[in-house]
N, C-alpha and C positions, 0 to 999 in steps of 0.2 A: 357311723353307719347313715345314720339319717340324713346327714348334709352330703354324703355321696348320693343318696337315693334322691335329695332335693336337686342336685346338680344334675343328675341324668335326666331327671324329669324335666328340668328347665331346656336342657340341650335337646331333648326329644320334640319340645314345642317349637323351638327355634327353626330346627329342621324342618319340621313339618310347616311352619309358616313359609319358610323359605321355597319349599316345594309349591305350596299353595300360589306364592306369589308369581312364580317362574312358569306356571301354566298359561299364561297370556302371552300373545306376539308384542313384539316392541313395534312401533310405527317403521321404523328401518326393515324389520324384518317382513313385515306386512308387504311393502313396498316391493321388496326384493322377489317375494312370492307372486305377486302380481305380474312383476315384469316377466319371470319365468313363463307363468302361465300365458302371457301374451306372445311370447317368443315361440312357445309350443303351438298357439292357434295359428300363429302366422306360417309357422312350418306345416302344420296339418292340413290348413283350409283348402290349399291349392290341391292336395293330394284327395281331398274328400270331394272338391268340385270335379277333379278328372275322373275318379271313380265313378261320379254320378254322370258325367257324359258318357263314359264308357258303356253303362249301363243302358243309357239312351239310345246310345250308338247300337247297341246289340238289338235292342227292340225295335228299332227303325229297320235293321238288316232282317230280322224275323217278319216284320210286316211286309217287306220286299218278297221274301221266301214265300209267304202265303200267297201274294198276288202271282208269283211265278208259278207255283202248284196249281192255282185257279186257272192260270192261262194254258197250261198242260191238260187239266182236267176238261176245260173247254173244248181245245182241240180233240181230244179223245172221245168227246161225245158228237162234235160237229164237224170233225175233220178240218177244222181250219181255225185260225186264231179270231178272237172277237174283232168285228170290223171296226174300225176307227173311221168315223166319219159316216155314221148310220142314223136309222131313225125314221119314223113316220112322216107322211105327207099327204094332202087331199089334193091331188094333181088337177082337179077340176073346180073345186071350192076351197081356195086358201084361206085361212085365218090368221096368218102370220103376222098382220099388221095389229090383230087385236090381243096379242099374247100378253102386253104388258099395260094394256089400257084400261084403267077402271070403269066400272059400269057396263061392262059386256052383258048382254042378255042371257040370263040365266037359263039353262036348258040347251044353249048353243054352245058345241066343243070351243075351246080357246085354241090358241095357235098350235100348229103342229111343229115337230122338232125338226124337220127340213132337213133331214140326213146331217144334222151337225151335232151328233152324239158322238163321245169317245167311247173307246175300247173298254173304259172303266165302268161303263153302264153295263155292257153286256156280260162282263165277267162276275157282276154282283152276286148271284145265285152259287158262286163256285168259292166266293171268300165269305161265306156264311152269312149273307144280307138276301136271304129268301123272302122275308116279309116285305123288305123295300122294293125287291124286283116284282113281285106280285103285284104291289101298287102301280109301278111304271109299265108293267106289260099287259096290262088291262085298263079299259075306260074307267075312269073313277068320278066320284064326286067329293068334295071336300067338305070341311064343316062350315064353309060359306057358302054352299050349294053352288059351288062353279063345278062346270062339267070339263074334265080333261079327257084327252083322247089317249088310246094306246099308245106308248113311248113318250107320252107327255108332250108339253110345250117346248118354245125354244128353251135352251139351256141356262139363259140368263134371268129366267121368270123367277124372282123370288118368290111369288105368292104359292108356287108349287113345292108342296111339302118335301117330296125326295129330293130335289135339286138344292135346296137350301139346307140341308142335313150333312154334318161333317160325319165321313164313314171312318170309324176308329181305325181301320186296315190302311186307309189311304193317307192316314197322317203320321209324321215323324215326330216323336216326342221333345226332339232337340228343337223343332221350329215353335215359336212363340206366337205365330200369327192365329188371329182368333175374331171371329165376328165379322161385321159389317165393315166395309163395303162388299167385300166376298159374298158370294152366294153359297158356295160349299166349298172348301179348300181341298187342295190335293198336293202331296209332297212327291208324288211318283207320275212320271209321263212316259209315254211310248217314243223310240226310237225311229225316226224316220230317214236316218241315213246321214251322208256327209255334204248335202246339197239342200239349198234353202229353196229352189224353184219350186213353184206349184205346190207348196207344202200345206195351201189352204183351200185348194180346189174343190173338196169335198162339198162345200156350201152349194147347192143348186141354184140357179138364178130364174128369175121369171123369163118366160118365153112368151113375147109379145105376140107371135104367130099363132101359137096354140093357146093364149090366154090360160096359161097356168104354170104352176112349178114343176120342174122336172129335172133329172140328172142332167150334168152336162157330159154326155157321151160322143160328142163330135170325134172324129178319127185324128185330127190334128192335136186335140187337147190330150187325148190317151197317149199319143207318142211323147208329148212334153213331159207328162207326168213319168212314164216309163223309162225316159232318159235320165232324169234327175233324181227321183226319189228311189234311192238304191240301200233303204233301210229294211228292218223286219216287217213294219208297218207303213204301208202306203194308203194315204187317205182313199176311202171309197172301195177299196181292193179286196178282194177275198185272198188272204195271204196264209202260207201253210207252211209246216217245217219242210216239206220238200223244196221249197223256194230257198233256203237258207243252204246254199251249195257250198259257203265257205267254213262250214263247219258250226253246229251249235254252241260249241264250249268256247269259241273264240268269235262269236257275233254278239253284238249288244241287242237286248230286246226292248228294255226300258231303263231309265236313269232317275236318278233323285233330282226334285227341285226344291228351292226355298220358296217360300211364299212370301209375298209382299208386306211390309209393315208401314207402309205410307212414308218412308223415309227417304225416298230418291236413291235407294241401294243401286248400282249399276247392275247387280245379278237379279234383282225382282221388279225394277221400274224400267219398261223399256223406253230407249230414245227412239221417236218416231219421224217420219219424213226425210228419210236419208238416201232417197232415190232407189232405182234398180227394180220397179215394179210397173205395172199397167204400161208395158211396152217399152220400158226404158232399159231394154235388155243390155247386160255387162256393164252398166254403169252404176254410179252409187255404190250401195254394199253389196249388190249383186256383182258388182266388178271387183270390190275390194272390201272383203268382210270387216276388216279393220277401220271403216270409214269413221266411225263414231270416235274412237281414240285418236285417230290422226287428225281429225278436225278440232282437237282439244276439249271435248265434251265433258270429261271427267274433270271434278274439280282438284286443281293441281296441289292445292293443300290437304285434300281427303279424297285420294285417287279411287277410292270404294264407292263414292258417291257421284252422282251428276252435279256438273255446277250450277248454280242457282240462277245464271241467265244462260240465253243462247241454246236451251236444249228443249225440244218439244217433247215433253212427258206427258202420259195421260192421267185422268183422274178416276174415280169411282171404280167399277170392278175390273176395268181392261186392264190388269196387271198380272204377275206371275202367279199361277196356280190358284187362280181366285174362283174357278168354275171346273170342278172336278169332271162334271157332265159334259163340257164342251170340247170338241175334238181339236178347235184351232191351236196354232202353234204354242201361243203366249199362255196358254191354261193347262194343256195335256201333252205337249210335244217337245222334243228336244232334238239337237242334230250336231253331231260331232265335228263341227268345223274348229270351234275353239276350246280349248279345255275347259274343265270344270271350274265355275265361279268367275267366268268371263262376263262381259258387258254384254247385254242385250240391246241388239242394233238392229232396227226395222227399216225397211224401205219406206213402207207407208203408215196405214194404221195397224190396229191391233190384228188384223186378220189378213196381213201381207206377210211378202217373204222376209227373212231376216235371220239374224243371228242368235238361236235359241241356245243356249249353252245349258248343260246340266249345273246344278249348284246344291249347296246345303248348309247346315248350320253347324256341320261338324268342321272341326279345325283341319285343313290342309286338302280337302278333297271332296268327293261324293260317292255315294253308292251307285252301281249299275247292277241290273239284272241281265244275265246272259240268256241267251235263247235256250240253253239247256237248263236253265232253272237255277243255277248257281248265283249267288250275289257276291260282288267283288268290290273293293273299295279302291278307286282310282285318285290319284292324287292330283293335285293342281299342276304339277310338273310332268306330267306323261308328255314325251314326244308327240307334237303336233305339227310337224311340217311348218309350211309357209303361211303365217295368219294372215297375209294379203293375197293369196293365191285365189284366183277367179273359180268358183266353184262349178262343178258339172251343169252345164244347162243344154238344151237343143230347142231353139224355137221353130222355124219352118225350114225345111230342105236341108240346105248347107250351113246354113246361120246357127253356129254353135259358139259354145265356150272355146277359151284356149285350152280347156280340159274338156274335151268332148266325151261323150257318153262311152264307158267302157275302159276309161283311163283310171290307172291307180289313183287313189286318193291323194289328193295334194297336201292331205293333212296329217302325214307320218302316220304313226301306229294308232293315235287316236281316231284319225278318220277311218283307217282300215277296220277298226273293231267295229265301227257302225255300218259298214256294207255287209251285204249278205251275200253277194255273188260276183265279185270282181276278181276272184283268182288270187288275193294278195296272201303271202306266207306270214303267218304269225309265228314266230317260235319264242320258246322261253316265256316267262311268268311276265305278268303287266300288272 
């Protein structure tokens, strides 16, 4: 009996030792586990990234909805949309040239905004930015004892605190752009229609005869603007819901734009000097919106970026979305000529006619805000007619585009969505 007890005890200890030894993984087992974990991470990581982008895209859409609500609240209050191309000016004693000049005499107001402010400025108090609006709408003195007039200075004045502030509602979380050389970035821009002609006419010019800054209210210019600018917003015009005769649910009010990262992206860095401005009517980009692409300016090996040679691209602030307060095309406008994420092609400099497409950091398209306040995602493949078609314009008398004012948009469904009163029928989803 003792021997049996001793044997049982020995067997028990052997089993226990074997159990203790088998608690650890062998090297092969460990490598197999690591490999399995690696495969799982590889499978799950794209799903996690996609989920994060979906969340960012939803947040971007919500920001746009907030802007849409703000636009309609503004309209309810003032019976018009916020003006695009507005601001203060001293028509008898202009200080425009002092706007960015250091050493300006303290106590003298710095440069006025000269009717160059975007609709995003006017809508500020309706998107929960009342404190900023209070600073902008009143004369102020900053921490450096600089005196600023009501409506602020030129929208590129980086010393003016409101202009250099990023407004959270105006930024899409998917866009990584931040900081200098931008003043204050925006990922949302108003729609001026399906033509590029006279899109920056709101900047008033110095009138030598009167010796002051003034609106350009000459009759010939008003006719040109009305002929070409067919969107919900026209620079310097008081626009209302009643002007949207084609229906608010099928007319685009604003669109998403990606801000520039300094990487020569054709969607955010414009190609300048492509003709079709300053009297060069019907030629260059104003005669063929696809001029930049036809000239081989995109890099053939990297078609989403400009070629390193032979392309005139700007530096500094003069790139897409880099001044939310500036009404000019490159900063806070877009037109429905080419589909989302197309190349930016300008006739002259940053304030001239050009193709200002919608764009985004979301895969496959960009958000648009309809005039009824709805937000929709438009894909890059939307039907957009003839990309080389001459846009609508009228110069003087009978001198007009091959697509005169009143013509259906030559840019298909995309162009029709950008026009407010051309009586084009849009049926079905888009």
